[in-house]
C-alpha positions in Angstrom: 146.4 -13.0 103.8 147.9 -10.1 105.6 149.8 -7.8 103.2 153.5 -7.3 103.7 154.6 -3.8 104.7 155.8 -2.9 101.2 152.6 -4.2 99.7 150.6 -2.4 102.4 152.4 0.9 101.6 151.7 0.4 97.9 148.0 -0.1 98.7 148.0 3.1 100.7 149.7 4.9 97.9 147.1 3.6 95.4 144.3 4.7 97.7 145.9 8.2 98.0 146.1 8.5 94.2 142.4 7.5 93.9 141.4 10.1 96.5 143.5 12.8 94.8 141.9 11.9 91.4 138.4 12.2 92.7 136.2 14.4 90.6 132.8 16.1 90.7 129.8 13.8 90.7 127.1 14.7 88.1 124.4 17.0 89.4 120.7 16.7 88.7 119.0 20.1 88.4 115.5 20.7 89.8 113.7 24.0 89.2 111.3 24.5 92.0 109.9 27.8 90.7 110.4 30.0 87.7 109.3 33.1 89.7 111.5 35.7 91.3 110.8 35.1 95.0 114.0 35.7 96.7 117.8 36.2 96.3 118.6 33.5 98.8 117.5 30.0 99.9 118.6 27.2 102.2 117.9 23.7 103.5 116.2 22.6 106.7 113.9 19.9 108.0 110.7 21.9 108.7 108.2 19.0 109.1 110.6 16.9 111.2 110.4 13.8 109.0 114.2 13.4 108.9 114.4 14.6 105.3 115.9 17.9 104.3 113.4 20.5 102.8 114.1 23.8 101.0 113.0 27.3 101.9 113.1 30.1 99.3 111.0 33.2 99.6 107.5 32.6 100.9 107.6 28.9 100.4 109.1 25.8 101.9 109.3 22.7 99.7 109.1 19.3 101.3 111.9 16.8 100.5 113.0 14.6 99.2 111.5 15.5 95.8 110.6 19.1 96.7 107.3 19.0 94.8 105.0 19.8 97.6 105.0 23.6 98.3 103.9 25.2 101.5 103.3 29.0 101.9 104.5 30.4 105.3 103.9 34.1 104.4 101.8 35.7 101.7 103.4 35.1 98.3 104.0 38.0 95.9 106.5 37.4 93.1 108.8 40.3 92.3 109.6 42.0 89.0 113.1 40.8 87.9 113.8 44.4 86.8 113.5 45.4 90.4 114.4 43.8 93.8 113.0 41.4 96.4 112.5 42.0 100.1 114.0 38.5 100.8 117.8 38.3 100.4 118.8 35.6 102.9 117.2 32.6 104.6 118.6 30.7 107.6 117.1 28.0 109.8 117.3 27.7 113.6 115.0 26.5 116.4 114.7 29.9 118.1 112.1 29.0 120.7 113.6 25.6 121.5 110.3 23.7 120.8 112.0 21.1 118.6 110.8 22.6 115.3 113.1 24.5 112.8 112.1 28.1 112.4 113.1 30.4 109.5 115.1 33.6 109.7 114.7 36.0 106.8 116.9 39.0 106.1 115.2 41.4 103.8 116.4 44.1 101.5 119.7 45.6 102.7 119.1 48.2 105.4 115.7 46.7 106.4 114.9 44.1 109.0 115.6 40.6 110.3 112.5 38.6 111.0 112.1 35.0 112.1 109.0 32.9 111.3 107.8 30.6 114.1 107.2 27.0 112.9 103.7 26.0 114.1 104.8 22.4 114.4 102.5 19.4 114.6 99.4 21.6 115.3 99.7 23.3 111.9 98.4 26.8 111.1 100.0 30.1 110.4 103.7 30.8 110.8 103.9 33.9 113.1 106.4 36.6 112.1 108.7 38.0 114.7 110.5 41.2 113.6 113.6 41.2 115.8 116.2 43.6 114.5 116.7 46.5 112.1 118.5 47.9 110.3 120.5 45.0 109.0 123.2 46.6 106.8 125.8 45.0 104.4 125.0 42.9 101.3 126.5 39.7 102.9 125.2 39.5 106.4 125.2 36.1 107.9 124.0 34.0 110.8 126.7 31.9 112.6 128.6 31.0 115.7 130.8 34.1 115.8 131.2 33.9 119.6 132.2 30.2 119.7 129.3 29.4 122.1 127.4 27.0 119.9 124.7 29.6 119.5 124.5 31.5 116.2 124.2 35.3 116.1 123.3 37.7 113.3 126.6 39.2 111.9 126.1 42.5 110.0 126.8 46.2 110.1 124.2 48.6 111.5 124.1 52.3 111.6 127.7 52.7 110.4 129.2 50.1 112.8 130.3 46.5 112.4 128.9 44.0 114.9 126.5 41.3 115.8 122.9 41.0 117.1 121.9 38.5 119.7 118.5 37.2 120.8 117.4 37.3 124.4 117.8 33.6 125.4 114.8 33.9 127.7 112.5 35.4 125.1 113.8 35.3 121.4 110.7 37.0 120.2 111.8 40.3 121.8 114.0 42.7 119.9 117.6 41.5 119.6 120.5 43.5 121.0 123.2 44.8 118.7 126.8 44.6 119.9 129.2 46.9 118.0 132.7 45.7 117.6 134.0 48.9 115.7 133.8 52.6 116.1 131.6 54.4 113.6 132.9 54.1 110.0 131.9 54.1 106.4 129.8 51.0 106.5 126.3 51.4 105.0 123.4 49.3 103.8 125.0 48.5 100.5 128.5 47.8 101.7 129.9 44.5 100.3 131.9 41.8 101.9 131.6 40.1 105.3 132.7 36.9 107.0 134.1 35.3 110.2 136.6 32.7 111.3 139.5 32.2 113.7 142.5 33.7 111.8 145.0 33.9 114.6 144.4 30.5 116.1 143.4 31.7 119.6 140.2 29.8 119.5 138.0 32.9 119.1 136.4 33.6 115.7 137.4 37.0 114.2 135.3 39.2 111.9 136.3 39.9 108.3 135.4 42.8 106.0 136.7 43.9 102.6 139.5 46.1 104.0 140.5 44.4 107.3 140.0 41.7 109.8 138.9 42.4 113.4 140.4 40.4 116.2 138.0 39.1 118.8 139.2 40.0 122.3 139.3 37.6 125.2 136.4 39.3 127.0 133.3 40.8 125.4 132.1 42.4 128.6 131.0 45.9 127.9 131.1 45.5 124.1 134.8 46.5 123.6 136.1 47.6 120.2 137.9 44.7 118.5 141.5 45.2 117.2 141.5 46.1 113.5 144.1 44.6 111.3 144.0 46.3 107.9 144.4 44.3 104.7 143.0 44.9 101.2 141.1 41.7 100.6 138.6 43.4 98.2 139.3 47.1 98.0 136.8 49.3 96.1 133.3 48.0 95.7 133.9 44.9 97.8 133.2 41.2 97.8 130.4 38.9 99.0 130.9 36.1 101.6 134.4 36.0 103.0 135.4 32.4 104.0 138.1 31.1 106.3 139.7 27.8 105.7 143.1 26.2 105.5 143.6 26.1 101.8 147.2 24.8 101.5 147.2 22.5 104.6 149.9 24.3 106.5 147.8 24.6 109.6 147.2 28.3 109.2 143.7 29.6 108.3 143.5 31.3 104.9 140.8 33.6 103.4 138.8 33.1 100.2 137.0 36.1 98.8 135.5 37.4 95.6 137.2 40.6 94.5 134.2 42.5 93.3 130.6 41.2 93.8 129.5 43.0 90.6 132.7 42.7 88.6 135.3 40.0 88.2 137.8 38.0 90.3 138.0 35.3 93.0 141.1 34.8 95.1 142.5 32.9 98.0 144.7 34.7 100.5 147.5 32.6 102.0 148.2 33.5 105.6 151.8 34.3 106.2 153.4 34.7 109.6 156.4 37.0 110.3 159.1 36.0 112.7 157.4 38.1 115.4 154.0 36.3 114.7 152.5 39.2 112.8 149.9 38.1 110.3 149.7 39.1 106.7 148.4 37.5 103.5 149.7 36.6 100.0 147.0 36.7 97.3 146.6 33.8 94.8 144.0 34.5 92.0 141.6 31.7 91.1 139.7 33.8 88.5 141.0 37.0 87.0 139.9 40.6 87.8 140.4 41.3 84.1 137.3 40.8 82.0 139.1 39.3 79.0 141.5 37.0 80.9 140.7 33.4 81.6 142.5 31.4 84.3 142.0 27.7 83.8 139.8 28.5 80.9 137.2 30.1 83.0 135.9 33.7 83.5 132.5 35.0 84.6 131.3 38.1 86.4 129.3 39.0 89.5 130.3 36.4 92.1 127.8 37.6 94.6 127.7 34.4 96.6 130.5 32.0 97.5 130.4 28.9 99.7 132.7 26.0 100.8 131.9 22.3 100.5 133.8 19.0 99.9 132.1 18.2 96.6 134.4 15.4 95.5 134.8 13.8 98.9 138.6 14.0 99.1 138.6 15.7 102.4 139.5 19.1 101.0 137.3 22.2 101.0 136.2 23.1 97.4 134.7 26.4 96.4 131.3 26.9 94.8 130.2 30.2 93.3 128.5 31.5 90.1 127.1 34.5 88.3 124.4 36.7 89.8 122.0 37.3 86.9 120.5 40.8 86.4 121.7 42.1 89.8 120.9 45.5 88.6 118.8 44.6 85.5 119.8 43.8 81.9 122.0 46.8 81.5 123.7 47.0 84.8 127.2 45.8 85.9 129.5 43.5 84.0 128.0 41.2 81.4 124.5 41.2 82.9 123.2 38.9 80.1 126.0 36.4 80.0 125.3 32.7 80.9 124.2 32.5 84.5 126.6 29.8 85.5 127.3 27.9 88.7 130.9 26.7 89.0 132.8 24.5 91.4 136.5 24.9 92.0 138.0 21.6 93.2 141.0 22.1 95.5 144.1 20.1 94.7 147.2 19.9 96.8 150.3 18.5 95.1 153.9 18.7 96.3 153.2 21.6 98.6 151.4 23.6 95.8 147.7 24.4 95.5 145.5 24.7 92.5 141.8 24.9 91.9 140.2 22.9 89.0 137.1 24.5 87.6 134.0 22.4 86.9 130.8 23.8 85.5 127.7 22.6 87.4 125.1 24.6 85.4 124.9 27.4 82.8 121.2 28.4 83.0 120.4 29.3 86.6 123.1 31.3 88.4 123.1 32.6 91.9 121.5 35.4 94.0 123.3 36.6 97.0 123.3 33.3 98.9 124.5 29.9 97.8 124.1 27.0 100.3 125.6 23.5 100.2 124.3 20.6 102.3 123.7 16.9 102.0 120.0 17.0 101.3 119.5 13.5 99.8 121.7 11.6 102.3 124.3 10.3 99.8 127.2 11.9 101.6 127.8 14.4 98.8 126.8 18.1 99.3 123.8 19.3 97.3 123.2 23.0 96.4 120.3 25.4 96.5 120.0 28.8 94.9 117.3 31.4 94.4 117.5 34.5 92.1 115.6 36.4 89.4 115.4 33.2 87.3 113.7 31.2 90.0 114.6 28.6 92.6 116.9 25.7 91.9 118.2 22.6 93.7 121.1 20.6 92.4 121.2 17.0 93.7 124.5 15.1 93.5 124.4 11.9 91.5 121.9 10.3 89.1 118.2 9.9 90.0 117.6 7.2 92.5 115.9 4.1 91.1 112.1 3.8 91.7 111.1 1.4 94.4 
């Protein structure tokens, strides 16, 4: 029987309530290693079997159970009291042979190298050192230019910019394109991101004290227009994310306030009558060590990512505590529980709030936290690597044995 219009409207309203009430699915924790191998990890299908694998440090782990480990460069675990030479991992088919390669960004101020997947023939993964120095503690690899081809976004030799491979030969040294004049950016500067803030279809670059507007033409590597705003003044943040938090059609910014201290905020974009852009800050966690917002407080949010964890169509936040970033006596609360938290976005009556949900309290994050649907259930999974080891969090209960 076809429902009447009032009944149909009631059914839609019930569905809307159900979606709005969606919550976080349980996560199953897998520890792939208890060694300090890297500060970042990611997902990728390296054996081309249609199942997501994990890469962390010198190993890639075959999905779906991640038990089979493969070394792609010589393994040498690091002392947790010191640092690694592997901070970030990204995947891309650089040589267009159909096999996913691995891009590794080392210790800040050192190099970017990609490792060539040997494919079906097997054998060694060849290292290609393509750019140095890669400065900033949150460099990333993404489609800054809107071309569908990712570039390396970083600072280098006191300038903000991006490095691009030679499309004819990606094994050759990459070319750095500065977008700023020389400034105070150095290898340990914190905070970097990108996204289209002004709605002109061109992604802009964000840093802790400003956003830089991408011009219509990049010919000749022009300086981008700087728009100052104190997103994370002082020591600076980690990843800076662009998303429409409140659903008003204007892109907002999400950023940690201090990657080694406290605080997480979203910055609501506000347009003046003349179209000028500014931002209104809304704290999610406090910058005060002894203040809890929503009953939650933790320090050292050195990695932040976006993912729709509860499948309600809204972008949720995932972050956590970087454990022993500078050892057991450095920074704020270095020995507190190394948590991972989700903050579920809720929109109600034009207002926004984030509901905290703890995913884990005994792993933490490094400088990179990646969310992707690794097990094919439609819910994002998580991977993190740090001084406590390598961890995968799979959404939902274990699948029944076949």
